[in-house]
Structure formats: structure tokens, C-alpha cells
C-alpha positions as CSV (number, residue, x, y, z in Angstrom):
1,X,0.0,0.0,0.0
2,X,1.5,3.3,-1.1
3,X,-0.7,5.7,0.9
4,X,-0.3,6.2,4.6
5,X,-3.4,8.2,5.4
6,X,-7.1,8.3,4.6
7,X,-9.3,11.2,5.5
8,X,-13.0,11.3,4.8
9,X,-15.7,13.7,5.9
10,X,-19.1,12.9,7.4
11,X,-21.4,16.0,7.8
12,X,-23.8,15.8,10.7
13,X,-25.9,18.9,11.5
14,X,-23.5,21.2,9.7
15,X,-20.4,19.8,11.4
16,X,-17.7,17.5,10.0
17,X,-17.6,14.3,12.0
18,X,-15.3,12.5,9.6
19,X,-12.1,10.6,10.4
20,X,-8.5,10.5,9.6
21,X,-7.0,7.0,9.5
22,X,-3.2,7.0,9.8
23,X,-1.8,3.7,8.7
24,X,1.0,3.1,11.2
25,X,0.3,-0.7,11.3
26,X,-0.4,-1.3,7.7
27,X,-4.1,-1.5,8.5
28,X,-5.3,0.2,5.4
29,X,-6.4,-2.0,2.5
30,X,-8.1,-1.5,-0.8
31,X,-11.4,-3.0,0.4
32,X,-11.7,-0.5,3.2
33,X,-10.8,2.4,0.9
34,X,-13.2,1.2,-1.8
35,X,-16.0,1.0,0.7
36,X,-15.4,4.6,1.9
37,X,-15.2,5.8,-1.7
38,X,-18.4,4.2,-2.7
39,X,-20.2,5.9,0.2
40,X,-19.5,9.3,-1.2
41,X,-23.0,10.8,-1.9
42,X,-22.6,14.5,-2.2
43,X,-24.7,15.0,0.9
44,X,-23.1,14.0,4.2
45,X,-20.1,12.2,2.7
46,X,-18.5,14.5,0.1
47,X,-14.7,14.1,0.1
48,X,-11.9,11.6,0.6
49,X,-8.2,12.3,0.6
50,X,-5.7,9.5,0.0
51,X,-2.3,10.6,1.2
52,X,1.3,9.6,1.4
53,X,2.2,12.8,3.2
54,X,1.2,16.4,3.2
55,X,2.3,17.0,-0.4
56,X,1.5,13.6,-2.1
57,X,-2.2,12.9,-2.2
58,X,-5.3,12.3,-4.3
59,X,-8.5,14.2,-3.6
60,X,-11.9,12.8,-4.5
61,X,-15.1,14.7,-4.0
62,X,-18.7,14.6,-5.0
63,X,-20.8,11.5,-5.4
64,X,-24.1,13.3,-6.0
65,X,-25.6,12.2,-9.4
66,X,-22.9,9.5,-9.5
67,X,-20.2,11.9,-10.5
68,X,-16.8,12.6,-8.9
69,X,-14.1,15.2,-9.2
70,X,-10.6,13.6,-8.9
71,X,-7.2,15.2,-8.7
72,X,-3.7,14.0,-7.7
73,X,-0.5,15.8,-6.8
74,X,3.0,14.7,-6.0
75,X,4.3,18.1,-4.7
76,X,1.1,20.1,-3.8
77,X,2.1,22.6,-6.5
78,X,1.3,20.9,-9.8
79,X,-1.9,18.8,-10.2
80,X,-3.3,16.1,-12.4
81,X,-7.0,16.5,-12.9
82,X,-9.0,13.4,-14.1
83,X,-11.1,14.2,-17.1
84,X,-14.0,12.6,-19.0
85,X,-13.3,13.7,-22.6
86,X,-16.7,12.6,-23.8
87,X,-18.2,15.5,-21.8
88,X,-18.2,19.2,-22.6
89,X,-16.0,21.6,-20.7
90,X,-18.7,24.3,-21.3
91,X,-21.4,22.5,-19.4
92,X,-21.4,23.1,-15.7
93,X,-22.3,20.5,-13.0
94,X,-22.9,21.1,-9.4
95,X,-20.9,18.8,-7.1
96,X,-20.6,18.9,-3.3
97,X,-17.0,18.4,-2.1
98,X,-15.7,19.1,1.3
99,X,-19.3,19.9,2.4
100,X,-19.7,22.8,0.0
101,X,-21.4,23.0,-3.3
102,X,-19.2,24.0,-6.2
103,X,-19.4,24.3,-10.0
104,X,-17.3,22.0,-12.1
105,X,-17.0,21.7,-15.9
106,X,-18.7,18.5,-16.9
107,X,-15.5,17.1,-18.3
108,X,-14.0,17.4,-14.8
109,X,-16.6,15.0,-13.5
110,X,-16.1,11.2,-13.9
111,X,-18.3,8.2,-13.1
112,X,-17.8,5.7,-10.2
113,X,-15.9,3.1,-12.3
114,X,-13.4,5.7,-13.6
115,X,-12.9,7.2,-10.1
116,X,-12.3,3.8,-8.6
117,X,-9.7,2.9,-11.3
118,X,-7.8,6.1,-10.6
119,X,-8.0,5.7,-6.8
120,X,-6.9,2.1,-6.7
121,X,-3.7,2.5,-8.6
122,X,-2.8,5.7,-6.6
123,X,-3.6,4.0,-3.3
124,X,-1.6,0.8,-4.0
125,X,1.3,2.1,-6.2
126,X,1.3,5.9,-5.9
127,X,0.8,6.3,-9.6
128,X,-1.8,7.9,-11.8
129,X,-3.5,5.5,-14.2
130,X,-2.1,6.2,-17.7
131,X,-5.1,4.5,-19.3
132,X,-7.3,7.4,-18.0
133,X,-7.4,10.9,-19.3
134,X,-5.5,13.4,-17.1
135,X,-4.9,17.1,-17.5
136,X,-1.7,18.4,-16.0
137,X,-1.7,21.9,-14.4
138,X,1.2,23.8,-12.9
């Protein structure tokens, strides 16, 4: 397992009651991560961070309408944004991430299967999945 930390939110009465799991004893596994990711619903569970350290992490948000916004960074300066090239960048989709609603270009919102493919390789190997469409931003 590449990642060492898993943070997820859980909004209850306007307060985040989420957790941070620090993998000191190699307790994190893909099944646990996948379960938490599939619970994202854009309501009370809106964001998951998979982290190696403060700089190396993948952020996944949303879940409402079965859509997710995914990015990865290896230095917290430049970012890889996961794209769905079949969707227009001109169309706007409302996603809730980190407990707040935001507007995202439709092509920045991917389905569950695509999100899980990206998250699995990052969590296990610390890599972005080259079979998926990423946009690099500095």
C-alpha cells in the first residue's frame, strides 16, 4: 500500500464528524478504501483524501448524481485532474465536495468506475493510471 493516510468527511448537523486514519500498522487495505469511496454521496459524505504525506495525495469529491471530481498531486504545487473527454467543458455540473457545493466543468466529473480505477492505482502504487485521461496543471 502506497498511501499512509485516509481522510473522509461525514457531515452531521453542519459539522464534519469525519475521520483520519493514519496507517501506522499497515491496516489500510483496498477493500476499506473502496467502501469509503463508494459511500460518497454529495450529501453527508462528500470528500476523501488518500495521502502519502502532506504533499503527495489524491482528492476525490462529490458522489451526487454518481459523479466525482478527482485530482492527484505529488508536490502540492502541480496537479493532475482526471477528465471525461466525452463531456463538454462548457457544461457546468454542481458537485458537493468538502461539504460545500461548487461548480465544475462537466468534463472534470467522472463516473464511479473511472474514479475507482484512478484511486486504486494511486492507493496501491502511488501512480496515476495512464489508461485514463488526465490534465496536468502547474
